[in-house]
N, C-alpha and C positions, 0 to 999 in steps of 0.2 A: 586446575593448573595455576600454580603460584607464579608471580612475576619473575622470580629468579629462574624458574623452570621454563617460562616462556622465552626468556633471553637465550637460554641454552638451545631451546627448540628452534628458534628463528635463526640462530647462528648455524646450527647443524643442517636445517632443511633449506634455508634461503641464502646462507652465507652472509647474513647481515653483519656488518662490522661492529665489534664490541668496543666500548661499553654501549649497551642498549638501554635507553630510557623507556619506561612503560608506565602508563597511567590508565585506569579503568574509565570507560565512558558509560555512564548510567543512563542509557537511552536505547529504546528499541527492544525487540524480542531476542535478538542475538546478543551474545556476550562480546562486547567490543573493547579493544584496547588501542589507545594512541601510542604508537611506537616511533621512537627516533633513534637513528643509528649514529655511529661515531662521526660520520661525514655530513650530518645535518639533514639526511633524508627522513621524511615523515611518512608513516603508513598507518592504515587501520588493520589491525589483526582481529579477525572475526572467528568466533566459535559459534557454530550455527545451532539452532534449536534442534532438540533431539528428534522431533517429529519429521524433520526434513531428511530426505535420503540423498545419497551421493549424486544420483542422476539429476535431481532438481538443482543442486548447487553447480554441477558441471554445466547445466543448461544456462544458468545465470551467467557463468563465466563466458560461455560461448556467445550469448546475446550481447554482453557488454563488449566483448572483443569485436564482434561484427559491427556494432554501432560505432565504436571508436575508429575502426578501419574505414568507415564511411563518413567520417568527419563530424560525428555527433560528439558533443562535449562530455566525455566520461573517461575513466581510467581503467585500463585492462588489469585483470588480476596478475599479480607477480608470479612468474613461474618458479617452481622449486627446482632443485638441482637436477632432478630427473626429467624436467621439462613440463610436468603437469602443473595445472593452475590451482588444484584443490587437493588437500591431503586428508585421507580418511584414517583415523586412529581408532583404537578400540572403543573409546568413550565419546568421541566427538569428531566432527568434520571441521576443518579449519581452512582459512584462506587469508592472503595478505594482499591489500589493495593500496596503491599510493594515495596519500592524504591530499584532499583538495582544499586549499586555503581560501578563505573568503567569508562572506556573510550568508547566513540562512535566515530568511524572512519568515516570521510568524504570520498567522492570518491577518492580524490588524495592520501589518505593513505590506503583505503580499497583495492586498486589494488594489494597490497602485500598479501591479505588474501582471494583472490577469490576462491581458492580451498576449504578452510575451510568454506566460506559462502555457496558454492555449497553443500558441505557435510551436513551442518546444515539444509539447506532447504530440501534436500533429506530425512533426518531423519524425519523432520516435516511432509512432505507429506506422507511418508510411514506409520507413526503412524496414522495420521488423516484419511487415506484411510480405516482404520479398524473401523471407528466410524460413526454412524449416529447421527446427531445433529438436533433436531427439531427446527424450527423457524429461522434457519440460513439464512442470506441474500443470494440471488442467483445472480450471474452475468448474465447480459443480453447483447444482441447486437451482438452475434456471429453467429446467424443463417442467412441463406439467406433471410428468411422472415423478418428479422430485418433491412435489408439494407434500405428499403424504409423509415422507421421511422427515421433512423440515418441521411439519406440525407435530409429529411424534416426538422429535428431539426437543422442541420448545416446551411441549407439555411435560415431558420428563424433567426438564430443568426447572419449570415452575413448581412441580411437586417437590423437588429437592430444596428449593429456596423456602417453600412453605414450612419445611421442617426445621429451618434454621431459626435461632434466636439471636438476631443481630439488629442493630439500629436501622439498617437500610432494608430490612426484609420486606416491609410493607410496600415501600416505594418500588422495590425491584419486582415484586409480585404484580403491582399495578401495571408497570411497564410491560412485563411479559404477557399478562392477560390481554392488554390492549393490542399488542403486536399479533398475538395469536388470532384474535378476532378479525383484525385487518387482513392478515394473510388468508384466512378462510374466505373473506369477502372479495378481496382484490386479486389474490394469487392466481387463479385460473385465467383471469383477463390479462394480467401482466405476462404470464408465461406464454400465452397464445400469441402475443405480439412479438415474441422473440424467436419463435420456432424457425423462421426462415433466415435468421441472421447467421452469417459465417463467424467462426472463431479465428482469431489471429494471435500471433505472439504479441504481447504487450509488455510495457514496463512492469505492471503488476502492483505498484505502490507509488505511483506518481502523484505528488502534490507539493505544495510550497516548501515543506521542510525537508524535501529530498532534492532540492535545487540549491546550489551554492552560487552566489553572485560575487563578482569582484567587489573589493571593499568600497569602491565609489559607486557601486550599483549600475555601472554603465553597460555591463554585459554579464552573461552567464559564465562562471568559471567551470562548472561541471555539474553533472547529474549523478546521484548516488543510489545505491540499493536497487539496481535493475535486476528483475527476476527472469524476464523472458517467458513468463507463464503463458499458457494458452487460454485465452478468454475473449470477452467481448470488448471491442474498442468502445462501444456505446457505454458500457458500465464504467470504464475508467474515465471517460470524458466527464460524466456527471459527478463521479466520486471526487475527481481532482478539483472541480469547481466547489463542491460542498466543503471539502476539508481544507481548501486553501482560503475560502472566504470566512469560515466560521470555526473558531477554535473550540476545544472541549469545555471551555468556561461559558460558552454561549448557550442560550436556551431557545425554545420555540418563539418567544417574543422577538428574538433578534433575527430570525431567519427571513430571507427574502431572495428574490432572483435578480437583484440589481447587479448589473455588470455581466450577465450571462451572454447577452448578444455580442458584446465586445469580446468576451472570452472565446465564444464559438467562432467569431470572425477570425481571430488569431489561429484557432485550430485548423480552420479550412485553408488558411494560408500555408500551413505546414503540411497538410494532408488534403490536397485539392480533390482527390478522387473519392473522398468520403461522401456517400450519398446524402444529399440535403434532406431527403424524406425520412432519414433515420435519426435526425436530431431529436424528434419527439420521443424516440425509443430509448434515448439516453436516460430519461427519467424512469421508464419502465424497468430497464435493466438494474439501475442502482436501487430503486425502491424494492424490487423483488428480492434483491440480495440482502438489503437491510432488514426487511421483515423476516426473512428466513434464517438470518445469522444472529447469534447472540454473543458474538465476540466482545470481550470486555467483561460482561457479567459472568460468563463461564470461567474466564481466567481469574477473576476476583475470588471465586469460590475455592480454587485450588492453590492459589499463590500463598506462599508462607512469608513473603517479605512485606512489611507494613506499607512502605512507600510504593511498591509495585501494586499492592492491593488497592490502594487509594486511586492510583492513576488508572488502573484497569476499570474500576467501578465508575469513575467520572467519564471515561470514554464510552463505557457501555451505556450509561444514562444518556450521553450526548447522541449516540447512534439511535437509541430508542426514541428520543425526542425528535430527531431529524426524520426518522421513518414515519412517525405518527403525524408530523406536520405535513410531510409530502403526501401521505395517504389522504389526509383530510382536505388538502388543497389540490388533489390529483386532477380533477376535471378541469379546473381553471388553469392550472399549470400546463396541462397537456394542450389546451387550446392555444396558449401563448407560444409554446414551443413549436407547434405546427405551423405558425406564421413565420418562423425563422428559417431561411433557406441560405 
C-alpha cells in the first residue's frame, strides 16, 4: 500500500481530513506509518503481520480499550465509520491508533525507571486479570508435553543453518546447539514448576521501549503495543526486567540482577495480589521460553531486507546469550529470587 493510497484509505474509512501526511516508521514487526491530518492530529497506522488473525487484533483492541476505560495510560484504537476498531482487507489487517508524544527510554536510560516500570506492569496485570477477552492469542511452549516439539523445531533449525554458507553460520550453530543441550537438561524441571500456574491476559510485549514518558520524564504519557494475549504474568515480569535492563548490544559479561528487588517491589505495588512465592517462578517461565524459542535467528533466515536481517540476528544472539547465562546461573539466581517476597 503506497502512501497516496493510504491517504485515500484513511479518508474513506476513518474520515481523516486531507491533506494527510504519511511517513514510514522502520521499527517493530508490524508495518507502521506516522500519520498527521489537516487539523494537526497524529496517529499510528498499523498494517499487521500476516501470521496474526483478525481475532487476535480485535482482542488487542478490546484489551487496550478496557485498560483505557480503567484509567491505565494508553490510547484506544480509532473506530472506522462502521464503528469497528479493526479493518480486515484481502491482503492485510489494519488499525489506526492515536499517536502518543514523548520520550521512549532505551535500556541504558530505563535503568533509572525500573521501579516505575514494575509498578506500571503490575497495574496492567491486575486490571487485565479481571477481564476475559475472546479470541486472544495464547502463549504456548510452557508445558512438559511441549518440550518434545520445541526440541524438534530447534534441531530442524540447526540442521537448516548447518547447510548455510554465511559468515554467522558457525556462531549461530554454536548458540543453537548449546540451547538444545540446556533445554534437554533443564526443560523438564522448568516446565514442572509452571504446571500449577494460572494464565491471565497480559500486555504481551511490555518493556521499556513500549512505554512513552513525558518529555521531562516526570510521568508516563502512555503505553503502546498492548496485545491482551493469554499467558503467564510470571513470564512477562522477568522478560520486562531483562529487556529493559539490557539492550541487544549487550552480552553475557554485562548481565546481572542489579535492580531486580527494586523492580519487583514496584510490581507488587501495582499488583499486590500477586503471590510472593511465585517470584522465583518468573525466572523459570522466562528461561523456559527463551530456551525453546529461536525468534530472531529464525526471522534472520527468511528476511530479505538487509537491515532487518542484521537486527533480527543481533536480537537472536542476544536472546541466546541471555538464555545460556540464565541457565548457567540458574541455581544461584533461583536461591536469590526465593528470598524476595
